[in-house]
N, C-alpha and C positions, 0 to 999 in steps of 0.2 A: 118730098115729104114736108108737109107744113105742120107747125105746132100751134095750137090755140093758146092765146094769151090768157084764157080763162081757166086753164088747167091749174089745179092747186099747186102752190109752191111747197117746197119741202118744209116740214115743221122742225127739222133738225139736220145736222150735217151728215147723218147716216141714211136718210130717207130720200132717195132720188125720185121725187114726184114729177119734176118737169125735165125731160131728157136733155135739152140743150143747156140747162143751168148746171153744169158739171160740178161746180163747187158749192152748190146749194145755198147761194146767198140771195136768191130771188131775182137776180138780174143777170142776163146773158151779156158778158163783156169780154174784154181782151184776156182777162184771167182765165176764162173758160177756154178760149182758143189756145192759150199757152199750155194748158194742161195736156194737150195732145202730144207734146214733145216726147215724153217717155214711151208712148204707146204707138206712135205713128209707124205704119207699115207692119204692124203685127197682125197675124191672122188667127182665126179660131184654132185653138190647139197649141198655139205658141205660148211659152211661159211669159207671163205678164200681160197677156191679152185680157182686156176688160170690155165685154160686150156693150157696156154703157156708152163707150166712145164710138161704137159702130152705128152712127146715126143714120146711115143710108140703108139699112142693114144688109150687107153683102158678104160678111165673113172676114173682111179685111178693113182695118182702120187706115184710112188714107186721106188725101186732100179733099176728096168728095165729102167726107164726114165733116171736115173743118168748114167747107163751104156751106153746109146746111145751116151753120150759125148765122150766115149773112143776113137773111131776112128777119131774124129775131134779135140781132145785136142791139144792145141797149134797151131791150124790152124787159119789163118786169112781170113776173107772174104774181098771182094772188094767193094769200093764205086763206084757208077756209074760215 
């Protein structure tokens, strides 16, 4: 799954406009990768599961979801 750099960035910390920018700071970086720590290996239906981290979307948050960040690491999205 590829994400377009032209997708709008979040306009605040509660609006997840660009899926790989998990902390909504307009740049995909190591902070976004580190955010997987508390949710890694959770599946849909598990307490604490957050579908926003299931970037592959297969129902389980795993290393595949972290690897989705690779092609867009250090990329910046745009605000409208």
